[in-house]
N, C-alpha and C positions, 0 to 999 in steps of 0.2 A: 504494500500500500504506500503510495507516494504522498507525503505531506509537504505542503509549502508553508514556510514560515518566514520570519524576518531575515533569517540567515540563509535562505535558499531552500534546497530540497533535501529531504532525508527519508530514509526508509524506516517504517515502523517495525518494531520487533514483534515477533509472534507473541500473541497473548496481550499485546499492548494496544487495545482498542482496534485490533485488526481482526475482522471475522475470518475464520478458517472454515473450509468446507471439508466435511468428513468423507473420506473416500475409502470404503471397505476393501476395494481391490488393491489400493496402495498398501493398506495394512497387511493383506494376505501376501503380497509380493515381498514386503519387508520380512514377514515371518518366514517365508520360503527361503529368502536370502540368508537369514540368521541360522536356519536349520542346515542349509548347505555348508555354511562356515563351520558350525559345530560338528557336524558329521564328518566333514572333510578333515578337520584337525584330529578327530578321535579315531576314525577308521581308515583314512587315506582315500576315500572315494566319496562321491557326491550323488547319492541315490535320488535326492529330491529334485534334481534337474530333469528327471524323467516324468515328474508330475505334470499335469496339464497347467499351462500358464493361466493366471487369474486376470490377465489383461483383457480388456474389452476387445472384441473382434472388429469393432467399428473403426473405420479409417479416420485419421485426423482430417478435419475439414475446416477451411477458412471461407468466410462469405464477406464480400465487400459490396458496397453500393456506390455508384457514381451518378452523375446527373442523368445519364441515359440508359444505364443497365445495372444489373446485379451480376457479379462474377463470383463463382465458387471454385475453390481448388480442393482436391482430395488426394491424399497420399495413398497410392495403390501399387506398391512395389510388387513385381512379379505377375501382375494381372495383364492379360492381353485384351485389346479393344473388343474382340469378339465375345469375351466373357464378362463384359461390363454392360449394364443396362441403365440408361438415363431416361427418366420420364419427368416432364414438367407440365404443370397446369398453370392457370393464371396466378395462383397464389402458393404453389408448393413445388419442391424439387425432391425427387426420389432417385437414389443411386443404389444399385444392387450389383454384386459381383461374386464370382466364384473362380477358384483356381485349384489346380492339383498341387500336391506337395512339390516343392522345389528340390528336395533331397530325401531319399528313402534308402536306408541300408540298415537292416536289423543288426548286422554284425559290427556296425560302426560304434566306437566308443564316444559317448557324449561328454564333452568337457565343459560346454556351456551351451544352454539352449533357452531362448526366450520365445520360441514359437514362430520366428520369422520364416523359416524354411518349410513349415508345415502347410498342409492344405488350408485354404481359407475360404470363407463365405461370409457375406455381410449384406445387410439391407438397412439403409438409413433414409429418413425423410426429414425435410426441413420446411417450415413455414417461411415464406418470403416476406420481406418488409414492405414490398409494394407489389402492385399488380403488374405482371409481365405479359409480353406477347409470346405465348407458348409456341406459336407456329414458326418463330424465327430463332429459336434456341440453337446454339452451336456448341459442340463439345470436341475436345482433342486430348490425346494422351501423349505426353512427351516425358521420357526419362522417369516413368512411374508416377507422374503427376497428372491427374485429370483436371482439365480446365473447362468449365462450363460457363458460357456467356449467355445471359438471359436478358434480352432487350426489354426495357420497360414499355408498358402499354403507352400509347400516345398521350392519353389523358392523365397518366401518372407522372409524366415528365414535368419538371418545373418550367413555367413559362414566365418570361419577363414581360412586363407591361410598362410602357413608357408613361410616366405621369407628368402632366403639364404643370408647370410652376407658374402660378399667377402672382399678381401684385395686389397688395391690400389697398 
């Protein structure tokens, strides 16, 4: 949390009037990491890395709004364009995807795994901040980043009106 005072900017310390969001997945990942460390030191191997990851399968998504469009970016490493489905309505965006595992070898020794190379499937939907023209939506995938451009509906775009200045 950024606070501005007479001396400039400073960061608030956790618990100091700074609300924190409780994330059970983060707690589970922390517990898994601690178990890995404890078992690794005690027994010389890390069996907990074979447990399923507690991370959300949803991709990281950024949404921006300009004067004439809404732009969404989604991180989709390892997904092919044929395995991604993008749907848009006048007020929502849905992205779905599926991919096969990037690496499979039952005889391989796992030294560290966070689920990146495993099979993946997701489905996310977002309400859009303004009405868009769903017929003109464009999407592209470059280096594992999906870019979706959603042009605003004509009546949702800001319009400038010249105001005459009179004299009193």
